[in-house]
C-alpha positions as CSV (number, residue, x, y, z in Angstrom):
1,M,202.6,-10.3,439.6
2,R,204.6,-8.9,436.8
3,T,203.6,-8.5,433.2
4,Q,205.7,-10.6,430.9
5,R,208.2,-9.3,428.4
6,K,206.4,-10.6,425.4
7,F,203.5,-8.2,426.0
8,H,205.8,-5.2,425.9
9,K,207.4,-6.1,422.6
10,T,204.4,-5.3,420.4
11,H,204.5,-3.5,417.1
12,M,204.1,0.2,417.4
13,T,202.7,0.8,413.9
14,R,200.1,-1.1,412.0
15,P,201.4,-2.7,408.8
16,R,200.2,-1.0,405.6
17,K,198.5,-2.8,402.8
18,A,200.9,-4.1,400.2
19,G,200.7,-3.2,396.5
20,A,198.9,-6.2,395.1
21,P,195.9,-6.1,397.6
22,R,195.6,-2.4,397.2
23,N,195.5,-2.6,393.4
24,R,193.0,-5.5,393.6
25,R,190.7,-3.4,395.9
26,R,190.9,-0.4,393.6
27,L,190.0,-2.5,390.5
28,E,187.1,-4.1,392.4
29,Q,185.8,-0.6,393.3
30,K,186.0,0.6,389.7
31,R,184.1,-2.5,388.6
32,R,181.4,-1.6,391.0
33,L,181.0,1.8,389.5
34,V,180.8,0.3,386.0
35,A,178.1,-2.1,387.3
36,L,176.2,0.9,388.6
37,G,176.0,2.3,385.1
38,M,178.9,4.6,384.7
39,K,180.9,4.5,381.5
40,E,184.2,2.7,381.7
41,E,186.1,5.6,380.1
42,E,184.7,7.9,382.8
43,V,185.7,5.6,385.6
44,D,189.2,5.2,384.2
45,R,189.8,9.0,384.4
46,L,188.9,9.1,388.2
47,N,191.5,8.9,390.9
48,S,191.1,6.6,393.8
49,R,189.7,9.3,396.2
50,D,187.0,10.2,393.7
51,V,186.1,6.5,393.3
52,L,185.7,6.2,397.0
53,T,183.6,9.3,397.2
54,L,181.2,8.1,394.5
55,L,180.8,4.7,396.1
56,Q,179.6,6.3,399.3
57,R,176.2,6.9,397.5
58,P,175.7,4.0,395.1
59,K,171.9,4.5,394.9
60,K,172.4,8.1,393.7
61,I,174.8,6.9,390.9
62,A,172.5,4.1,389.8
63,V,169.5,6.3,389.6
64,A,171.4,9.0,387.7
65,N,172.6,6.4,385.1
66,G,169.2,4.7,384.7
67,V,170.0,1.5,386.4
68,D,167.4,-0.3,388.6
69,W,168.5,0.0,392.2
70,K,168.1,-3.3,394.1
71,G,169.3,-2.0,397.4
C-alpha cells in the first residue's frame, strides 16, 4: 500500500505566536511578579527574558519580598 499525498503535504515549520497572544502572555507574567511582591516600577524595567528567569523560582521571590508563600 502507498501513503497518500495528503500526508506528504505537511507544514515544515511550526507557526509562531502572533503579537496579541505574546503581549497578553508577557503582561500576565508581569502581573504574577507584582503579585509575588515585586514593585511595579521594578517589573516594568525588566525585559522579557529577565521576567521568565525570575518566574522560574517564585518561592524565592515571594520570600525575599515578605509575601506568604502558599505553594
